[in-house]
PyMOL commands that place a pseudoatom at each C-alpha (Angstrom):
pseudoatom trace, name=CA, resn=MET, resi=1, chain=A, elem=C, hetatm=0, pos=[128.033, -43.246, 55.941]
pseudoatom trace, name=CA, resn=GLY, resi=2, chain=A, elem=C, hetatm=0, pos=[124.262, -42.441, 55.737]
pseudoatom trace, name=CA, resn=GLY, resi=3, chain=A, elem=C, hetatm=0, pos=[120.968, -43.749, 56.660]
pseudoatom trace, name=CA, resn=GLY, resi=4, chain=A, elem=C, hetatm=0, pos=[120.871, -45.635, 59.827]
pseudoatom trace, name=CA, resn=ALA, resi=5, chain=A, elem=C, hetatm=0, pos=[122.499, -45.865, 63.276]
pseudoatom trace, name=CA, resn=GLU, resi=6, chain=A, elem=C, hetatm=0, pos=[126.263, -45.634, 63.416]
pseudoatom trace, name=CA, resn=LEU, resi=7, chain=A, elem=C, hetatm=0, pos=[128.361, -48.264, 65.268]
pseudoatom trace, name=CA, resn=ARG, resi=8, chain=A, elem=C, hetatm=0, pos=[130.215, -46.720, 68.113]
pseudoatom trace, name=CA, resn=PRO, resi=9, chain=A, elem=C, hetatm=0, pos=[133.889, -47.780, 68.532]
pseudoatom trace, name=CA, resn=ALA, resi=10, chain=A, elem=C, hetatm=0, pos=[134.868, -49.777, 71.627]
pseudoatom trace, name=CA, resn=PRO, resi=11, chain=A, elem=C, hetatm=0, pos=[135.602, -47.312, 74.608]
pseudoatom trace, name=CA, resn=THR, resi=12, chain=A, elem=C, hetatm=0, pos=[139.015, -46.165, 75.146]
pseudoatom trace, name=CA, resn=ARG, resi=13, chain=A, elem=C, hetatm=0, pos=[140.974, -47.301, 78.109]
pseudoatom trace, name=CA, resn=PRO, resi=14, chain=A, elem=C, hetatm=0, pos=[140.937, -44.771, 80.989]
pseudoatom trace, name=CA, resn=GLY, resi=15, chain=A, elem=C, hetatm=0, pos=[143.992, -42.912, 81.978]
pseudoatom trace, name=CA, resn=PRO, resi=16, chain=A, elem=C, hetatm=0, pos=[145.596, -39.216, 82.125]
pseudoatom trace, name=CA, resn=GLY, resi=17, chain=A, elem=C, hetatm=0, pos=[145.238, -38.743, 78.199]
pseudoatom trace, name=CA, resn=LEU, resi=18, chain=A, elem=C, hetatm=0, pos=[141.519, -39.593, 78.296]
pseudoatom trace, name=CA, resn=ARG, resi=19, chain=A, elem=C, hetatm=0, pos=[140.784, -37.270, 81.251]
pseudoatom trace, name=CA, resn=VAL, resi=20, chain=A, elem=C, hetatm=0, pos=[142.548, -34.393, 79.503]
pseudoatom trace, name=CA, resn=ALA, resi=21, chain=A, elem=C, hetatm=0, pos=[140.699, -35.104, 76.500]
pseudoatom trace, name=CA, resn=ARG, resi=22, chain=A, elem=C, hetatm=0, pos=[137.340, -35.029, 78.170]
pseudoatom trace, name=CA, resn=LEU, resi=23, chain=A, elem=C, hetatm=0, pos=[138.195, -31.804, 79.892]
pseudoatom trace, name=CA, resn=VAL, resi=24, chain=A, elem=C, hetatm=0, pos=[139.109, -30.175, 76.748]
pseudoatom trace, name=CA, resn=THR, resi=25, chain=A, elem=C, hetatm=0, pos=[135.806, -31.310, 75.167]
pseudoatom trace, name=CA, resn=GLU, resi=26, chain=A, elem=C, hetatm=0, pos=[133.882, -29.793, 78.037]
pseudoatom trace, name=CA, resn=VAL, resi=27, chain=A, elem=C, hetatm=0, pos=[135.711, -26.512, 78.088]
pseudoatom trace, name=CA, resn=THR, resi=28, chain=A, elem=C, hetatm=0, pos=[135.554, -26.229, 74.506]
pseudoatom trace, name=CA, resn=ALA, resi=29, chain=A, elem=C, hetatm=0, pos=[132.026, -27.281, 73.854]
pseudoatom trace, name=CA, resn=PRO, resi=30, chain=A, elem=C, hetatm=0, pos=[130.200, -25.311, 71.273]
pseudoatom trace, name=CA, resn=ALA, resi=31, chain=A, elem=C, hetatm=0, pos=[127.814, -23.731, 73.568]
pseudoatom trace, name=CA, resn=VAL, resi=32, chain=A, elem=C, hetatm=0, pos=[130.424, -22.489, 75.804]
pseudoatom trace, name=CA, resn=LEU, resi=33, chain=A, elem=C, hetatm=0, pos=[132.772, -21.021, 73.112]
pseudoatom trace, name=CA, resn=VAL, resi=34, chain=A, elem=C, hetatm=0, pos=[129.713, -19.410, 71.240]
pseudoatom trace, name=CA, resn=SER, resi=35, chain=A, elem=C, hetatm=0, pos=[128.610, -17.781, 74.463]
pseudoatom trace, name=CA, resn=LEU, resi=36, chain=A, elem=C, hetatm=0, pos=[131.931, -16.323, 75.110]
pseudoatom trace, name=CA, resn=LEU, resi=37, chain=A, elem=C, hetatm=0, pos=[132.260, -15.264, 71.632]
pseudoatom trace, name=CA, resn=ILE, resi=38, chain=A, elem=C, hetatm=0, pos=[129.113, -13.427, 71.567]
pseudoatom trace, name=CA, resn=VAL, resi=39, chain=A, elem=C, hetatm=0, pos=[129.766, -11.483, 74.636]
pseudoatom trace, name=CA, resn=ALA, resi=40, chain=A, elem=C, hetatm=0, pos=[133.485, -10.587, 73.354]
pseudoatom trace, name=CA, resn=VAL, resi=41, chain=A, elem=C, hetatm=0, pos=[132.059, -9.401, 69.952]
pseudoatom trace, name=CA, resn=SER, resi=42, chain=A, elem=C, hetatm=0, pos=[129.018, -7.481, 71.394]
pseudoatom trace, name=CA, resn=TRP, resi=43, chain=A, elem=C, hetatm=0, pos=[131.563, -5.920, 74.193]
pseudoatom trace, name=CA, resn=HIS, resi=44, chain=A, elem=C, hetatm=0, pos=[133.825, -4.800, 71.519]
pseudoatom trace, name=CA, resn=SER, resi=45, chain=A, elem=C, hetatm=0, pos=[131.197, -3.247, 69.212]
pseudoatom trace, name=CA, resn=ALA, resi=46, chain=A, elem=C, hetatm=0, pos=[128.699, -1.715, 71.727]
pseudoatom trace, name=CA, resn=PRO, resi=47, chain=A, elem=C, hetatm=0, pos=[129.086, 1.903, 72.931]
pseudoatom trace, name=CA, resn=GLY, resi=48, chain=A, elem=C, hetatm=0, pos=[129.816, 1.225, 76.603]
pseudoatom trace, name=CA, resn=ALA, resi=49, chain=A, elem=C, hetatm=0, pos=[130.240, -1.902, 78.522]
pseudoatom trace, name=CA, resn=ALA, resi=50, chain=A, elem=C, hetatm=0, pos=[126.798, -2.045, 80.027]
pseudoatom trace, name=CA, resn=HIS, resi=51, chain=A, elem=C, hetatm=0, pos=[125.179, -1.891, 76.405]
pseudoatom trace, name=CA, resn=GLY, resi=52, chain=A, elem=C, hetatm=0, pos=[127.778, -4.648, 75.061]
pseudoatom trace, name=CA, resn=LEU, resi=53, chain=A, elem=C, hetatm=0, pos=[126.920, -6.922, 78.100]
pseudoatom trace, name=CA, resn=ALA, resi=54, chain=A, elem=C, hetatm=0, pos=[122.998, -6.412, 77.475]
pseudoatom trace, name=CA, resn=TRP, resi=55, chain=A, elem=C, hetatm=0, pos=[123.324, -7.245, 73.781]
pseudoatom trace, name=CA, resn=GLY, resi=56, chain=A, elem=C, hetatm=0, pos=[125.577, -10.153, 74.337]
pseudoatom trace, name=CA, resn=LEU, resi=57, chain=A, elem=C, hetatm=0, pos=[123.208, -11.521, 76.841]
pseudoatom trace, name=CA, resn=LEU, resi=58, chain=A, elem=C, hetatm=0, pos=[120.169, -11.213, 74.589]
pseudoatom trace, name=CA, resn=ALA, resi=59, chain=A, elem=C, hetatm=0, pos=[121.843, -12.802, 71.642]
pseudoatom trace, name=CA, resn=THR, resi=60, chain=A, elem=C, hetatm=0, pos=[123.297, -15.757, 74.048]
pseudoatom trace, name=CA, resn=LEU, resi=61, chain=A, elem=C, hetatm=0, pos=[119.756, -16.444, 74.947]
pseudoatom trace, name=CA, resn=PHE, resi=62, chain=A, elem=C, hetatm=0, pos=[118.546, -17.308, 71.346]
pseudoatom trace, name=CA, resn=VAL, resi=63, chain=A, elem=C, hetatm=0, pos=[121.909, -18.510, 69.980]
pseudoatom trace, name=CA, resn=THR, resi=64, chain=A, elem=C, hetatm=0, pos=[122.940, -20.987, 72.834]
pseudoatom trace, name=CA, resn=GLY, resi=65, chain=A, elem=C, hetatm=0, pos=[120.773, -20.721, 75.727]
pseudoatom trace, name=CA, resn=ILE, resi=66, chain=A, elem=C, hetatm=0, pos=[117.536, -22.034, 74.177]
pseudoatom trace, name=CA, resn=PRO, resi=67, chain=A, elem=C, hetatm=0, pos=[119.083, -24.800, 71.901]
pseudoatom trace, name=CA, resn=PHE, resi=68, chain=A, elem=C, hetatm=0, pos=[121.276, -26.041, 74.781]
pseudoatom trace, name=CA, resn=ALA, resi=69, chain=A, elem=C, hetatm=0, pos=[118.110, -26.064, 76.909]
pseudoatom trace, name=CA, resn=TYR, resi=70, chain=A, elem=C, hetatm=0, pos=[116.631, -28.310, 74.545]
pseudoatom trace, name=CA, resn=ILE, resi=71, chain=A, elem=C, hetatm=0, pos=[119.457, -30.693, 74.445]
pseudoatom trace, name=CA, resn=VAL, resi=72, chain=A, elem=C, hetatm=0, pos=[119.689, -30.822, 78.079]
pseudoatom trace, name=CA, resn=GLY, resi=73, chain=A, elem=C, hetatm=0, pos=[115.857, -31.615, 78.173]
pseudoatom trace, name=CA, resn=GLY, resi=74, chain=A, elem=C, hetatm=0, pos=[116.221, -34.242, 75.529]
pseudoatom trace, name=CA, resn=VAL, resi=75, chain=A, elem=C, hetatm=0, pos=[118.970, -35.930, 77.449]
pseudoatom trace, name=CA, resn=ARG, resi=76, chain=A, elem=C, hetatm=0, pos=[116.788, -36.096, 80.506]
pseudoatom trace, name=CA, resn=ARG, resi=77, chain=A, elem=C, hetatm=0, pos=[114.159, -37.582, 78.744]
pseudoatom trace, name=CA, resn=GLY, resi=78, chain=A, elem=C, hetatm=0, pos=[116.248, -40.156, 77.003]
pseudoatom trace, name=CA, resn=ARG, resi=79, chain=A, elem=C, hetatm=0, pos=[115.803, -39.009, 73.628]
pseudoatom trace, name=CA, resn=LEU, resi=80, chain=A, elem=C, hetatm=0, pos=[119.556, -37.925, 73.339]
pseudoatom trace, name=CA, resn=THR, resi=81, chain=A, elem=C, hetatm=0, pos=[122.409, -40.032, 74.533]
pseudoatom trace, name=CA, resn=ASP, resi=82, chain=A, elem=C, hetatm=0, pos=[124.543, -37.036, 75.980]
pseudoatom trace, name=CA, resn=HIS, resi=83, chain=A, elem=C, hetatm=0, pos=[124.649, -33.117, 75.717]
pseudoatom trace, name=CA, resn=HIS, resi=84, chain=A, elem=C, hetatm=0, pos=[127.311, -33.485, 73.007]
pseudoatom trace, name=CA, resn=ILE, resi=85, chain=A, elem=C, hetatm=0, pos=[124.765, -35.416, 70.803]
pseudoatom trace, name=CA, resn=GLY, resi=86, chain=A, elem=C, hetatm=0, pos=[127.387, -38.269, 70.083]
pseudoatom trace, name=CA, resn=ARG, resi=87, chain=A, elem=C, hetatm=0, pos=[124.979, -40.233, 67.708]
pseudoatom trace, name=CA, resn=ARG, resi=88, chain=A, elem=C, hetatm=0, pos=[124.901, -38.819, 64.406]
pseudoatom trace, name=CA, resn=GLU, resi=89, chain=A, elem=C, hetatm=0, pos=[121.364, -39.910, 63.761]
pseudoatom trace, name=CA, resn=GLN, resi=90, chain=A, elem=C, hetatm=0, pos=[120.204, -37.815, 66.807]
pseudoatom trace, name=CA, resn=ARG, resi=91, chain=A, elem=C, hetatm=0, pos=[121.724, -34.490, 65.603]
pseudoatom trace, name=CA, resn=ARG, resi=92, chain=A, elem=C, hetatm=0, pos=[119.150, -33.335, 62.934]
pseudoatom trace, name=CA, resn=VAL, resi=93, chain=A, elem=C, hetatm=0, pos=[116.246, -32.322, 65.410]
pseudoatom trace, name=CA, resn=PRO, resi=94, chain=A, elem=C, hetatm=0, pos=[118.518, -30.368, 67.827]
pseudoatom trace, name=CA, resn=LEU, resi=95, chain=A, elem=C, hetatm=0, pos=[120.274, -28.709, 64.883]
pseudoatom trace, name=CA, resn=LEU, resi=96, chain=A, elem=C, hetatm=0, pos=[116.920, -27.567, 63.540]
pseudoatom trace, name=CA, resn=VAL, resi=97, chain=A, elem=C, hetatm=0, pos=[115.692, -26.279, 66.847]
pseudoatom trace, name=CA, resn=GLY, resi=98, chain=A, elem=C, hetatm=0, pos=[119.052, -24.298, 67.050]
pseudoatom trace, name=CA, resn=LEU, resi=99, chain=A, elem=C, hetatm=0, pos=[118.471, -23.061, 63.556]
pseudoatom trace, name=CA, resn=GLY, resi=100, chain=A, elem=C, hetatm=0, pos=[114.965, -21.513, 64.510]
pseudoatom trace, name=CA, resn=SER, resi=101, chain=A, elem=C, hetatm=0, pos=[116.176, -20.212, 67.704]
pseudoatom trace, name=CA, resn=VAL, resi=102, chain=A, elem=C, hetatm=0, pos=[119.190, -18.341, 66.094]
pseudoatom trace, name=CA, resn=ALA, resi=103, chain=A, elem=C, hetatm=0, pos=[116.849, -17.143, 63.181]
pseudoatom trace, name=CA, resn=ALA, resi=104, chain=A, elem=C, hetatm=0, pos=[114.347, -15.845, 65.741]
pseudoatom trace, name=CA, resn=GLY, resi=105, chain=A, elem=C, hetatm=0, pos=[117.095, -14.106, 67.836]
pseudoatom trace, name=CA, resn=LEU, resi=106, chain=A, elem=C, hetatm=0, pos=[118.657, -12.705, 64.491]
pseudoatom trace, name=CA, resn=ALA, resi=107, chain=A, elem=C, hetatm=0, pos=[115.296, -11.150, 63.633]
pseudoatom trace, name=CA, resn=LEU, resi=108, chain=A, elem=C, hetatm=0, pos=[114.751, -9.636, 67.169]
pseudoatom trace, name=CA, resn=LEU, resi=109, chain=A, elem=C, hetatm=0, pos=[118.322, -8.295, 66.951]
pseudoatom trace, name=CA, resn=ALA, resi=110, chain=A, elem=C, hetatm=0, pos=[117.870, -6.583, 63.652]
pseudoatom trace, name=CA, resn=VAL, resi=111, chain=A, elem=C, hetatm=0, pos=[114.532, -5.088, 64.881]
pseudoatom trace, name=CA, resn=LEU, resi=112, chain=A, elem=C, hetatm=0, pos=[116.220, -3.836, 67.914]
pseudoatom trace, name=CA, resn=ASP, resi=113, chain=A, elem=C, hetatm=0, pos=[119.046, -2.235, 65.932]
pseudoatom trace, name=CA, resn=ALA, resi=114, chain=A, elem=C, hetatm=0, pos=[121.623, -4.311, 67.520]
pseudoatom trace, name=CA, resn=PRO, resi=115, chain=A, elem=C, hetatm=0, pos=[125.617, -3.734, 66.440]
pseudoatom trace, name=CA, resn=ARG, resi=116, chain=A, elem=C, hetatm=0, pos=[126.366, -4.675, 63.072]
pseudoatom trace, name=CA, resn=PRO, resi=117, chain=A, elem=C, hetatm=0, pos=[129.110, -7.148, 64.135]
pseudoatom trace, name=CA, resn=LEU, resi=118, chain=A, elem=C, hetatm=0, pos=[126.630, -8.818, 66.508]
pseudoatom trace, name=CA, resn=LEU, resi=119, chain=A, elem=C, hetatm=0, pos=[124.094, -9.316, 63.675]
pseudoatom trace, name=CA, resn=ALA, resi=120, chain=A, elem=C, hetatm=0, pos=[127.077, -10.637, 61.349]
pseudoatom trace, name=CA, resn=LEU, resi=121, chain=A, elem=C, hetatm=0, pos=[127.966, -13.068, 64.162]
pseudoatom trace, name=CA, resn=ALA, resi=122, chain=A, elem=C, hetatm=0, pos=[124.382, -14.201, 64.235]
pseudoatom trace, name=CA, resn=VAL, resi=123, chain=A, elem=C, hetatm=0, pos=[124.297, -14.501, 60.238]
pseudoatom trace, name=CA, resn=ALA, resi=124, chain=A, elem=C, hetatm=0, pos=[127.438, -16.600, 60.413]
pseudoatom trace, name=CA, resn=GLY, resi=125, chain=A, elem=C, hetatm=0, pos=[125.927, -18.953, 63.094]
pseudoatom trace, name=CA, resn=LEU, resi=126, chain=A, elem=C, hetatm=0, pos=[122.883, -19.440, 60.962]
pseudoatom trace, name=CA, resn=VAL, resi=127, chain=A, elem=C, hetatm=0, pos=[124.799, -20.477, 57.908]
pseudoatom trace, name=CA, resn=GLY, resi=128, chain=A, elem=C, hetatm=0, pos=[126.996, -22.617, 60.203]
pseudoatom trace, name=CA, resn=LEU, resi=129, chain=A, elem=C, hetatm=0, pos=[123.838, -24.467, 61.372]
pseudoatom trace, name=CA, resn=VAL, resi=130, chain=A, elem=C, hetatm=0, pos=[122.358, -24.852, 57.893]
pseudoatom trace, name=CA, resn=VAL, resi=131, chain=A, elem=C, hetatm=0, pos=[125.570, -26.420, 56.912]
pseudoatom trace, name=CA, resn=ALA, resi=132, chain=A, elem=C, hetatm=0, pos=[125.658, -28.831, 60.015]
pseudoatom trace, name=CA, resn=VAL, resi=133, chain=A, elem=C, hetatm=0, pos=[122.244, -29.791, 59.427]
pseudoatom trace, name=CA, resn=SER, resi=134, chain=A, elem=C, hetatm=0, pos=[122.966, -30.676, 55.769]
pseudoatom trace, name=CA, resn=VAL, resi=135, chain=A, elem=C, hetatm=0, pos=[126.208, -32.515, 56.501]
pseudoatom trace, name=CA, resn=SER, resi=136, chain=A, elem=C, hetatm=0, pos=[124.991, -34.329, 59.496]
pseudoatom trace, name=CA, resn=HIS, resi=137, chain=A, elem=C, hetatm=0, pos=[122.192, -36.078, 57.309]
pseudoatom trace, name=CA, resn=TRP, resi=138, chain=A, elem=C, hetatm=0, pos=[125.008, -38.334, 56.079]
pseudoatom trace, name=CA, resn=TRP, resi=139, chain=A, elem=C, hetatm=0, pos=[128.189, -37.665, 57.984]
pseudoatom trace, name=CA, resn=LYS, resi=140, chain=A, elem=C, hetatm=0, pos=[129.282, -36.937, 61.456]
pseudoatom trace, name=CA, resn=MET, resi=141, chain=A, elem=C, hetatm=0, pos=[131.458, -33.941, 60.957]
pseudoatom trace, name=CA, resn=SER, resi=142, chain=A, elem=C, hetatm=0, pos=[132.939, -32.385, 64.065]
pseudoatom trace, name=CA, resn=ILE, resi=143, chain=A, elem=C, hetatm=0, pos=[130.916, -29.256, 65.191]
pseudoatom trace, name=CA, resn=HIS, resi=144, chain=A, elem=C, hetatm=0, pos=[133.433, -28.953, 68.205]
pseudoatom trace, name=CA, resn=SER, resi=145, chain=A, elem=C, hetatm=0, pos=[136.194, -28.048, 65.504]
pseudoatom trace, name=CA, resn=ALA, resi=146, chain=A, elem=C, hetatm=0, pos=[134.009, -25.990, 63.483]
pseudoatom trace, name=CA, resn=VAL, resi=147, chain=A, elem=C, hetatm=0, pos=[133.029, -23.899, 66.233]
pseudoatom trace, name=CA, resn=ALA, resi=148, chain=A, elem=C, hetatm=0, pos=[136.664, -23.444, 67.497]
pseudoatom trace, name=CA, resn=ALA, resi=149, chain=A, elem=C, hetatm=0, pos=[138.067, -22.700, 64.143]
pseudoatom trace, name=CA, resn=GLY, resi=150, chain=A, elem=C, hetatm=0, pos=[135.129, -20.154, 63.481]
pseudoatom trace, name=CA, resn=THR, resi=151, chain=A, elem=C, hetatm=0, pos=[135.574, -18.602, 66.934]
pseudoatom trace, name=CA, resn=LEU, resi=152, chain=A, elem=C, hetatm=0, pos=[139.427, -17.931, 66.431]
pseudoatom trace, name=CA, resn=VAL, resi=153, chain=A, elem=C, hetatm=0, pos=[138.724, -16.350, 62.958]
pseudoatom trace, name=CA, resn=ILE, resi=154, chain=A, elem=C, hetatm=0, pos=[136.027, -14.077, 64.391]
pseudoatom trace, name=CA, resn=LEU, resi=155, chain=A, elem=C, hetatm=0, pos=[138.150, -13.191, 67.379]
pseudoatom trace, name=CA, resn=ALA, resi=156, chain=A, elem=C, hetatm=0, pos=[141.005, -12.449, 64.894]
pseudoatom trace, name=CA, resn=LEU, resi=157, chain=A, elem=C, hetatm=0, pos=[138.895, -10.248, 62.562]
pseudoatom trace, name=CA, resn=THR, resi=158, chain=A, elem=C, hetatm=0, pos=[137.423, -8.420, 65.647]
pseudoatom trace, name=CA, resn=TYR, resi=159, chain=A, elem=C, hetatm=0, pos=[140.547, -7.932, 67.901]
pseudoatom trace, name=CA, resn=GLY, resi=160, chain=A, elem=C, hetatm=0, pos=[143.462, -8.386, 65.435]
pseudoatom trace, name=CA, resn=GLY, resi=161, chain=A, elem=C, hetatm=0, pos=[145.454, -10.938, 63.511]
pseudoatom trace, name=CA, resn=ARG, resi=162, chain=A, elem=C, hetatm=0, pos=[147.682, -11.416, 66.427]
pseudoatom trace, name=CA, resn=LEU, resi=163, chain=A, elem=C, hetatm=0, pos=[145.069, -13.810, 67.820]
pseudoatom trace, name=CA, resn=LEU, resi=164, chain=A, elem=C, hetatm=0, pos=[145.866, -16.354, 65.157]
pseudoatom trace, name=CA, resn=VAL, resi=165, chain=A, elem=C, hetatm=0, pos=[149.024, -17.446, 67.396]
pseudoatom trace, name=CA, resn=ALA, resi=166, chain=A, elem=C, hetatm=0, pos=[146.323, -19.355, 69.300]
pseudoatom trace, name=CA, resn=ALA, resi=167, chain=A, elem=C, hetatm=0, pos=[145.885, -21.543, 66.241]
pseudoatom trace, name=CA, resn=PRO, resi=168, chain=A, elem=C, hetatm=0, pos=[147.803, -24.492, 67.599]
pseudoatom trace, name=CA, resn=LEU, resi=169, chain=A, elem=C, hetatm=0, pos=[145.035, -24.674, 70.270]
pseudoatom trace, name=CA, resn=LEU, resi=170, chain=A, elem=C, hetatm=0, pos=[142.730, -26.032, 67.472]
pseudoatom trace, name=CA, resn=ALA, resi=171, chain=A, elem=C, hetatm=0, pos=[144.726, -29.033, 67.194]
pseudoatom trace, name=CA, resn=VAL, resi=172, chain=A, elem=C, hetatm=0, pos=[144.103, -29.799, 70.798]
pseudoatom trace, name=CA, resn=VAL, resi=173, chain=A, elem=C, hetatm=0, pos=[140.507, -29.576, 70.334]
pseudoatom trace, name=CA, resn=GLY, resi=174, chain=A, elem=C, hetatm=0, pos=[140.691, -31.875, 67.273]
pseudoatom trace, name=CA, resn=TRP, resi=175, chain=A, elem=C, hetatm=0, pos=[142.930, -34.424, 69.304]
pseudoatom trace, name=CA, resn=SER, resi=176, chain=A, elem=C, hetatm=0, pos=[140.481, -34.543, 72.123]
pseudoatom trace, name=CA, resn=ARG, resi=177, chain=A, elem=C, hetatm=0, pos=[137.590, -35.435, 69.680]
pseudoatom trace, name=CA, resn=VAL, resi=178, chain=A, elem=C, hetatm=0, pos=[139.761, -38.206, 68.108]
pseudoatom trace, name=CA, resn=ARG, resi=179, chain=A, elem=C, hetatm=0, pos=[141.017, -39.402, 71.603]
pseudoatom trace, name=CA, resn=LEU, resi=180, chain=A, elem=C, hetatm=0, pos=[137.483, -39.836, 72.685]
pseudoatom trace, name=CA, resn=ARG, resi=181, chain=A, elem=C, hetatm=0, pos=[136.500, -41.643, 69.652]
pseudoatom trace, name=CA, resn=ASP, resi=182, chain=A, elem=C, hetatm=0, pos=[133.749, -39.374, 68.810]
pseudoatom trace, name=CA, resn=HIS, resi=183, chain=A, elem=C, hetatm=0, pos=[135.163, -38.297, 65.449]
pseudoatom trace, name=CA, resn=THR, resi=184, chain=A, elem=C, hetatm=0, pos=[137.765, -39.316, 62.988]
pseudoatom trace, name=CA, resn=VAL, resi=185, chain=A, elem=C, hetatm=0, pos=[140.509, -37.129, 61.838]
pseudoatom trace, name=CA, resn=PRO, resi=186, chain=A, elem=C, hetatm=0, pos=[139.012, -36.402, 58.347]
pseudoatom trace, name=CA, resn=GLN, resi=187, chain=A, elem=C, hetatm=0, pos=[135.800, -35.387, 60.322]
pseudoatom trace, name=CA, resn=VAL, resi=188, chain=A, elem=C, hetatm=0, pos=[137.812, -33.010, 62.656]
pseudoatom trace, name=CA, resn=LEU, resi=189, chain=A, elem=C, hetatm=0, pos=[139.692, -31.586, 59.612]
pseudoatom trace, name=CA, resn=ALA, resi=190, chain=A, elem=C, hetatm=0, pos=[136.633, -31.068, 57.709]
pseudoatom trace, name=CA, resn=GLY, resi=191, chain=A, elem=C, hetatm=0, pos=[134.774, -29.337, 60.564]
pseudoatom trace, name=CA, resn=GLY, resi=192, chain=A, elem=C, hetatm=0, pos=[137.673, -26.910, 61.242]
pseudoatom trace, name=CA, resn=ALA, resi=193, chain=A, elem=C, hetatm=0, pos=[137.944, -25.962, 57.649]
pseudoatom trace, name=CA, resn=LEU, resi=194, chain=A, elem=C, hetatm=0, pos=[134.253, -25.395, 57.290]
pseudoatom trace, name=CA, resn=GLY, resi=195, chain=A, elem=C, hetatm=0, pos=[133.993, -23.487, 60.447]
pseudoatom trace, name=CA, resn=ALA, resi=196, chain=A, elem=C, hetatm=0, pos=[136.938, -21.053, 59.589]
pseudoatom trace, name=CA, resn=LEU, resi=197, chain=A, elem=C, hetatm=0, pos=[135.756, -20.681, 56.107]
pseudoatom trace, name=CA, resn=ILE, resi=198, chain=A, elem=C, hetatm=0, pos=[132.199, -19.812, 57.185]
pseudoatom trace, name=CA, resn=ALA, resi=199, chain=A, elem=C, hetatm=0, pos=[133.305, -17.380, 59.803]
pseudoatom trace, name=CA, resn=GLY, resi=200, chain=A, elem=C, hetatm=0, pos=[135.820, -15.647, 57.468]
pseudoatom trace, name=CA, resn=VAL, resi=201, chain=A, elem=C, hetatm=0, pos=[133.552, -15.334, 54.592]
pseudoatom trace, name=CA, resn=VAL, resi=202, chain=A, elem=C, hetatm=0, pos=[130.299, -14.506, 56.210]
pseudoatom trace, name=CA, resn=PHE, resi=203, chain=A, elem=C, hetatm=0, pos=[131.276, -12.545, 59.302]
pseudoatom trace, name=CA, resn=GLY, resi=204, chain=A, elem=C, hetatm=0, pos=[134.141, -10.852, 57.247]
pseudoatom trace, name=CA, resn=LEU, resi=205, chain=A, elem=C, hetatm=0, pos=[131.858, -9.533, 54.655]
pseudoatom trace, name=CA, resn=LEU, resi=206, chain=A, elem=C, hetatm=0, pos=[128.950, -8.537, 56.891]
pseudoatom trace, name=CA, resn=ARG, resi=207, chain=A, elem=C, hetatm=0, pos=[130.836, -6.964, 59.991]
for i in range(1, 207): cmd.bond("trace and resi %d" % i, "trace and resi %d" % (i + 1))
show_as sticks, trace
zoom trace
């Protein structure tokens, strides 16, 4: 579907399943997962815990902090419906703001000679945002699923393939998005596949 506003489906009836879906959606929000991922990668790649934390906080400011602050401001001013940006037609500008912030952060990290895995993570995030901006112009792909899948792949590449045993959790994230009627099953599957592919190829090659 392209062009104009999308029609949102009728609200789901409240119940335990809906509450669990909302909880999963909040806990696995892209800003949350990416922030934790940045700290985990920088902690692993920097010489010393203090250096790792410092690099992680700097990268988090540009990759998630500034973009999320823009989204929260948009919600408070009524320009955005919610902090998950549930309406596809509202996604373009926040994604472009995120793209600019990540690009600026990447440039700063490169100048400051940040650890290579952290730079690789920032590049992967930049590529992911370019794809998200392009796809969101005509289709509401699940960014939750994309980030969750990408996070798992990057953690597995960083800490070892044994972490892939957590792959079933991706289905829980996808279920929450469908249960809340924010996405369809194809949108969730496409997001997961693209997120994993970008993380595996970009981060895997550059780290």
